[in-house]
N, CA and C atoms as an extended XYZ file, in Angstrom:
330
Properties=species:S:1:pos:R:3:atomname:S:1:resname:S:1:resid:I:1 pbc="F F F"
N         6.910      -12.572       28.470 N   UNK     1
C         6.596      -11.891       27.489 CA  UNK     1
C         7.299      -12.221       26.166 C   UNK     1
N         6.633      -12.058       25.695 N   UNK     2
C         6.832      -12.273       24.041 CA  UNK     2
C         7.916      -11.657       23.732 C   UNK     2
N         8.353      -12.107       22.138 N   UNK     3
C         9.210      -11.237       21.935 CA  UNK     3
C         8.279       -9.574       21.476 C   UNK     3
N         7.567       -9.591       20.644 N   UNK     4
C         6.604       -8.903       20.495 CA  UNK     4
C         6.924       -7.789       21.071 C   UNK     4
N         5.987       -7.895       22.054 N   UNK     5
C         6.074       -7.359       23.616 CA  UNK     5
C         7.440       -7.079       24.035 C   UNK     5
N         8.215       -7.485       24.495 N   UNK     6
C         9.598       -7.170       24.124 CA  UNK     6
C         9.951       -6.152       23.795 C   UNK     6
N         9.695       -6.157       22.678 N   UNK     7
C        10.735       -5.614       21.072 CA  UNK     7
C         9.275       -3.683       21.469 C   UNK     7
N         8.527       -3.897       21.337 N   UNK     8
C         7.394       -2.756       21.899 CA  UNK     8
C         7.979       -2.016       22.498 C   UNK     8
N         8.005       -2.406       24.118 N   UNK     9
C         8.148       -2.067       25.575 CA  UNK     9
C         9.174       -0.578       25.430 C   UNK     9
N        10.524       -0.210       23.893 N   UNK    10
C        11.310       -0.508       24.041 CA  UNK    10
C        11.225        0.459       23.215 C   UNK    10
N        10.188        0.623       21.633 N   UNK    11
C        10.219        1.455       21.152 CA  UNK    11
C         9.800        1.534       20.139 C   UNK    11
N         8.052        2.032       19.650 N   UNK    12
C         7.161        2.147       19.149 CA  UNK    12
C         7.383        1.917       17.614 C   UNK    12
N         7.487        0.877       16.805 N   UNK    13
C         7.427        0.877       14.976 CA  UNK    13
C         6.061        1.536       14.434 C   UNK    13
N         6.472        2.718       13.268 N   UNK    14
C         5.380        2.743       12.801 CA  UNK    14
C         6.155        2.856       10.988 C   UNK    14
N         5.767        2.209       10.396 N   UNK    15
C         6.022        1.769        9.109 CA  UNK    15
C         4.877        4.125        8.595 C   UNK    15
N         5.431        4.409        8.093 N   UNK    16
C         5.470        5.922        7.557 CA  UNK    16
C         4.220        6.171        6.670 C   UNK    16
N         4.416        5.213        5.464 N   UNK    17
C         2.393        5.004        4.568 CA  UNK    17
C         2.055        4.283        5.061 C   UNK    17
N         1.816        3.456        6.073 N   UNK    18
C         0.658        3.196        6.497 CA  UNK    18
C         0.696        2.938        8.115 C   UNK    18
N         0.103        3.147        8.703 N   UNK    19
C         0.203        3.464       10.097 CA  UNK    19
C        -0.290        1.680       10.707 C   UNK    19
N        -1.036        0.858        9.996 N   UNK    20
C        -1.270        0.017       10.302 CA  UNK    20
C        -0.207       -1.216       10.611 C   UNK    20
N         1.310       -1.086        9.506 N   UNK    21
C         2.682       -1.885       10.204 CA  UNK    21
C         2.732       -1.659       11.708 C   UNK    21
N         2.936       -2.447       12.416 N   UNK    22
C         3.260       -1.139       14.101 CA  UNK    22
C         4.460       -2.360       14.693 C   UNK    22
N         4.806       -3.409       13.610 N   UNK    23
C         5.654       -5.279       14.151 CA  UNK    23
C         7.289       -4.816       14.410 C   UNK    23
N         7.153       -5.763       14.090 N   UNK    24
C         8.520       -6.236       14.160 CA  UNK    24
C         8.421       -7.274       14.574 C   UNK    24
N         9.079       -7.595       12.791 N   UNK    25
C         9.137       -9.060       12.241 CA  UNK    25
C         9.541      -10.471       12.222 C   UNK    25
N        11.000       -9.480       13.051 N   UNK    26
C        12.207      -10.125       12.711 CA  UNK    26
C        12.957       -9.915       13.126 C   UNK    26
N        14.907      -10.826       13.679 N   UNK    27
C        15.686       -9.765       14.221 CA  UNK    27
C        16.952      -10.075       13.921 C   UNK    27
N        17.871       -9.012       13.279 N   UNK    28
C        18.366       -9.947       12.822 CA  UNK    28
C        20.148       -9.445       14.153 C   UNK    28
N        21.014      -10.480       13.499 N   UNK    29
C        22.191      -10.609       14.828 CA  UNK    29
C        23.570       -9.836       13.123 C   UNK    29
N        24.159       -9.256       13.497 N   UNK    30
C        24.969       -8.757       11.676 CA  UNK    30
C        26.175       -8.991       13.228 C   UNK    30
N        27.271       -9.357       11.976 N   UNK    31
C        28.917       -9.373       12.738 CA  UNK    31
C        28.879       -8.189       11.962 C   UNK    31
N        30.526       -7.147       12.408 N   UNK    32
C        30.243       -6.155       11.669 CA  UNK    32
C        31.001       -6.219        9.838 C   UNK    32
N        30.798       -5.260       10.263 N   UNK    33
C        30.964       -5.068        8.772 CA  UNK    33
C        32.520       -4.856        8.033 C   UNK    33
N        33.486       -5.784        6.480 N   UNK    34
C        34.144       -5.426        6.528 CA  UNK    34
C        34.573       -5.013        5.411 C   UNK    34
N        35.078       -3.994        5.168 N   UNK    35
C        35.562       -3.864        3.598 CA  UNK    35
C        36.626       -4.830        2.766 C   UNK    35
N        36.300       -5.890        1.388 N   UNK    36
C        36.961       -5.878        0.314 CA  UNK    36
C        37.205       -4.937       -1.064 C   UNK    36
N        37.914       -5.866       -1.638 N   UNK    37
C        38.231       -4.910       -3.120 CA  UNK    37
C        36.543       -5.266       -4.008 C   UNK    37
N        36.081       -5.975       -3.205 N   UNK    38
C        35.150       -5.966       -4.174 CA  UNK    38
C        33.557       -5.344       -3.609 C   UNK    38
N        33.662       -4.273       -2.778 N   UNK    39
C        32.907       -3.676       -1.699 CA  UNK    39
C        32.696       -3.639       -0.002 C   UNK    39
N        31.551       -4.250        0.300 N   UNK    40
C        31.776       -3.817        2.631 CA  UNK    40
C        30.554       -6.089        2.136 C   UNK    40
N        31.763       -6.476        2.857 N   UNK    41
C        30.924       -7.067        3.141 CA  UNK    41
C        30.746       -7.907        4.932 C   UNK    41
N        29.599       -8.980        5.178 N   UNK    42
C        28.804       -9.149        6.399 CA  UNK    42
C        27.938      -10.514        6.459 C   UNK    42
N        28.431      -10.990        7.578 N   UNK    43
C        27.364      -11.534        7.617 CA  UNK    43
C        26.786      -11.849        8.897 C   UNK    43
N        25.156      -12.592        8.525 N   UNK    44
C        24.794      -12.423        9.691 CA  UNK    44
C        23.741      -13.694        9.859 C   UNK    44
N        22.558      -13.506       10.810 N   UNK    45
C        21.122      -14.448       10.632 CA  UNK    45
C        20.212      -13.966       12.030 C   UNK    45
N        19.435      -14.434       10.785 N   UNK    46
C        18.016      -13.744       11.554 CA  UNK    46
C        16.631      -14.481       12.391 C   UNK    46
N        16.226      -13.967       13.064 N   UNK    47
C        15.482      -15.111       13.924 CA  UNK    47
C        14.143      -14.463       13.196 C   UNK    47
N        13.090      -15.110       12.440 N   UNK    48
C        11.999      -14.913       12.280 CA  UNK    48
C        11.431      -15.169       13.344 C   UNK    48
N         9.208      -15.614       13.051 N   UNK    49
C         8.102      -15.525       13.625 CA  UNK    49
C         8.804      -17.012       14.527 C   UNK    49
N         7.902      -17.173       15.640 N   UNK    50
C         8.065      -17.903       16.562 CA  UNK    50
C         9.521      -19.015       16.718 C   UNK    50
N        10.570      -17.981       16.504 N   UNK    51
C        11.562      -18.143       17.102 CA  UNK    51
C        11.973      -18.725       16.280 C   UNK    51
N        12.472      -18.638       15.262 N   UNK    52
C        13.234      -19.726       13.254 CA  UNK    52
C        14.106      -19.099       13.038 C   UNK    52
N        15.246      -19.625       12.651 N   UNK    53
C        16.361      -19.352       12.020 CA  UNK    53
C        15.744      -19.412       10.878 C   UNK    53
N        16.044      -18.013       10.208 N   UNK    54
C        16.366      -18.100        9.004 CA  UNK    54
C        17.373      -18.080        7.704 C   UNK    54
N        17.851      -19.224        7.639 N   UNK    55
C        19.625      -19.289        7.213 CA  UNK    55
C        19.727      -18.622        6.124 C   UNK    55
N        18.371      -17.735        5.376 N   UNK    56
C        18.901      -17.134        3.863 CA  UNK    56
C        19.293      -15.594        4.752 C   UNK    56
N        20.315      -14.763        3.646 N   UNK    57
C        20.992      -13.820        3.205 CA  UNK    57
C        19.127      -12.405        3.326 C   UNK    57
N        18.402      -12.895        2.650 N   UNK    58
C        17.292      -12.123        2.433 CA  UNK    58
C        17.345      -10.348        2.412 C   UNK    58
N        16.655       -9.821        1.003 N   UNK    59
C        16.635       -8.837        0.269 CA  UNK    59
C        16.005       -7.614        2.395 C   UNK    59
N        14.875       -7.787        2.952 N   UNK    60
C        15.020       -7.152        3.386 CA  UNK    60
C        16.272       -6.695        4.772 C   UNK    60
N        16.658       -7.297        5.337 N   UNK    61
C        17.453       -7.514        5.871 CA  UNK    61
C        18.764       -6.575        5.333 C   UNK    61
N        19.312       -7.521        3.943 N   UNK    62
C        20.643       -6.719        3.474 CA  UNK    62
C        20.200       -5.110        3.733 C   UNK    62
N        18.838       -5.108        2.359 N   UNK    63
C        18.497       -3.146        2.559 CA  UNK    63
C        18.754       -2.900        3.511 C   UNK    63
N        18.223       -2.880        4.615 N   UNK    64
C        18.367       -1.862        5.671 CA  UNK    64
C        19.544       -1.757        6.181 C   UNK    64
N        20.503       -2.499        6.983 N   UNK    65
C        21.790       -3.356        6.807 CA  UNK    65
C        22.321       -2.095        6.262 C   UNK    65
N        22.097       -2.372        4.111 N   UNK    66
C        23.203       -0.597        3.681 CA  UNK    66
C        21.798        0.343        3.911 C   UNK    66
N        21.476        0.462        3.416 N   UNK    67
C        20.381        1.916        3.156 CA  UNK    67
C        21.019        2.648        4.717 C   UNK    67
N        21.651        2.244        6.662 N   UNK    68
C        21.647        2.353        7.178 CA  UNK    68
C        22.772        3.486        7.319 C   UNK    68
N        24.028        2.444        5.644 N   UNK    69
C        25.234        2.904        5.530 CA  UNK    69
C        25.337        4.200        4.855 C   UNK    69
N        23.980        3.894        3.825 N   UNK    70
C        23.656        4.845        2.789 CA  UNK    70
C        25.114        5.017        2.790 C   UNK    70
N        25.742        4.187        1.797 N   UNK    71
C        26.854        3.606        0.474 CA  UNK    71
C        26.807        3.723       -0.376 C   UNK    71
N        27.052        3.957       -1.483 N   UNK    72
C        27.386        3.488       -3.432 CA  UNK    72
C        28.108        2.049       -3.378 C   UNK    72
N        28.762        2.148       -2.191 N   UNK    73
C        29.408        0.468       -2.679 CA  UNK    73
C        28.841       -0.425       -2.903 C   UNK    73
N        28.827       -1.878       -3.555 N   UNK    74
C        28.250       -2.622       -2.963 CA  UNK    74
C        28.074       -3.565       -1.653 C   UNK    74
N        27.294       -3.513       -0.579 N   UNK    75
C        26.886       -4.577        0.298 CA  UNK    75
C        26.401       -5.259       -0.265 C   UNK    75
N        27.390       -7.033        0.018 N   UNK    76
C        27.164       -8.187        0.103 CA  UNK    76
C        26.809       -9.019        1.620 C   UNK    76
N        25.898       -9.366        1.790 N   UNK    77
C        25.535       -9.966        3.151 CA  UNK    77
C        25.015      -11.468        3.538 C   UNK    77
N        26.738      -11.956        3.912 N   UNK    78
C        26.129      -13.531        3.764 CA  UNK    78
C        25.390      -14.023        4.612 C   UNK    78
N        25.371      -15.468        4.391 N   UNK    79
C        23.960      -16.432        5.310 CA  UNK    79
C        25.101      -16.838        6.464 C   UNK    79
N        24.442      -17.791        7.156 N   UNK    80
C        25.752      -18.774        7.923 CA  UNK    80
C        26.002      -19.382        6.334 C   UNK    80
N        24.883      -20.423        6.086 N   UNK    81
C        24.659      -21.710        5.137 CA  UNK    81
C        26.111      -20.839        4.045 C   UNK    81
N        25.940      -19.297        3.688 N   UNK    82
C        27.023      -19.588        2.439 CA  UNK    82
C        26.049      -18.354        1.644 C   UNK    82
N        25.481      -18.859        1.722 N   UNK    83
C        24.555      -17.818        0.410 CA  UNK    83
C        24.985      -16.262        0.745 C   UNK    83
N        24.526      -15.202       -0.504 N   UNK    84
C        24.418      -13.796       -1.206 CA  UNK    84
C        23.356      -13.433       -0.729 C   UNK    84
N        23.865      -12.163       -0.662 N   UNK    85
C        23.071      -11.102       -1.003 CA  UNK    85
C        22.739       -9.456       -1.589 C   UNK    85
N        23.681       -9.378       -2.651 N   UNK    86
C        23.785       -8.032       -3.447 CA  UNK    86
C        22.898       -7.296       -3.311 C   UNK    86
N        23.242       -5.758       -2.118 N   UNK    87
C        23.149       -4.368       -2.565 CA  UNK    87
C        23.646       -3.407       -2.808 C   UNK    87
N        22.932       -2.553       -4.115 N   UNK    88
C        24.096       -0.571       -3.896 CA  UNK    88
C        22.603        0.014       -4.816 C   UNK    88
N        22.983        1.108       -4.393 N   UNK    89
C        22.354        2.564       -4.901 CA  UNK    89
C        21.893        2.545       -5.774 C   UNK    89
N        20.094        2.551       -5.542 N   UNK    90
C        19.662        2.226       -7.293 CA  UNK    90
C        19.099        3.486       -7.192 C   UNK    90
N        18.589        4.648       -6.766 N   UNK    91
C        17.904        6.080       -6.564 CA  UNK    91
C        17.251        6.730       -5.128 C   UNK    91
N        16.922        7.973       -5.533 N   UNK    92
C        16.940        8.494       -3.859 CA  UNK    92
C        15.343        9.084       -4.227 C   UNK    92
N        14.472        8.523       -3.246 N   UNK    93
C        12.670        9.427       -3.519 CA  UNK    93
C        12.642       10.237       -2.496 C   UNK    93
N        11.678       10.100       -2.469 N   UNK    94
C        11.403       11.053       -0.859 CA  UNK    94
C         9.912       10.247       -0.464 C   UNK    94
N        10.229        9.853        0.983 N   UNK    95
C         8.368        8.958        1.506 CA  UNK    95
C         7.996        9.468        2.980 C   UNK    95
N         7.457        9.406        2.747 N   UNK    96
C         6.517       10.410        4.001 CA  UNK    96
C         7.492       11.718        4.300 C   UNK    96
N         6.887       12.878        3.667 N   UNK    97
C         8.457       13.659        3.516 CA  UNK    97
C         9.609       13.106        4.205 C   UNK    97
N         9.717       12.413        3.473 N   UNK    98
C        11.375       11.855        4.528 CA  UNK    98
C        12.144       11.731        3.656 C   UNK    98
N        13.697       11.555        3.375 N   UNK    99
C        14.616       11.538        1.827 CA  UNK    99
C        14.135       10.022        2.351 C   UNK    99
N        14.753        9.314        1.079 N   UNK   100
C        14.948        7.658        1.165 CA  UNK   100
C        15.540        7.366        0.109 C   UNK   100
N        16.799        6.305       -0.071 N   UNK   101
C        16.968        5.062       -0.738 CA  UNK   101
C        16.482        4.163       -1.315 C   UNK   101
N        16.837        3.944       -2.877 N   UNK   102
C        15.708        3.145       -3.209 CA  UNK   102
C        16.813        2.110       -3.485 C   UNK   102
N        16.672        0.922       -2.978 N   UNK   103
C        18.347       -0.157       -3.232 CA  UNK   103
C        17.912       -0.638       -4.782 C   UNK   103
N        19.153       -1.250       -5.092 N   UNK   104
C        18.975       -2.520       -6.114 CA  UNK   104
C        19.543       -3.993       -5.898 C   UNK   104
N        18.404       -4.850       -5.604 N   UNK   105
C        19.176       -6.253       -4.955 CA  UNK   105
C        19.191       -7.491       -6.031 C   UNK   105
N        20.203       -7.604       -5.831 N   UNK   106
C        20.250       -9.091       -6.267 CA  UNK   106
C        20.634      -10.601       -5.362 C   UNK   106
N        20.542      -11.633       -5.947 N   UNK   107
C        21.080      -12.744       -5.042 CA  UNK   107
C        21.766      -13.207       -5.721 C   UNK   107
N        22.986      -13.340       -4.842 N   UNK   108
C        24.535      -13.400       -5.735 CA  UNK   108
C        24.556      -15.150       -5.377 C   UNK   108
N        24.837      -16.212       -6.002 N   UNK   109
C        25.012      -17.022       -6.489 CA  UNK   109
C        26.338      -17.830       -5.510 C   UNK   109
N        26.439      -18.674       -5.138 N   UNK   110
C        28.377      -19.167       -3.844 CA  UNK   110
C        28.211      -19.778       -5.512 C   UNK   110
């Protein structure tokens, strides 16, 4: 069974504003979050299409993890290679009749 079929066997994913978006394109392995004097920090590793390792922290994974925490603190996601991506609260918005938080994000040089 391929990764897409395996993931669909557990849960059906449907984007609330576009029913054509129905799949999982990457899997993210994250370590526990750590609070620092500058906010929240975590390290991650992403497996993208065809089983390739994505060595950058990228915004989608960072914003997803940050949104689940629903924090006002800066969240810094660090990759295996040490590159960092930050995210924090921009504003709230209603999407598909659900409250959603809109992040502000930035690439952080090492």
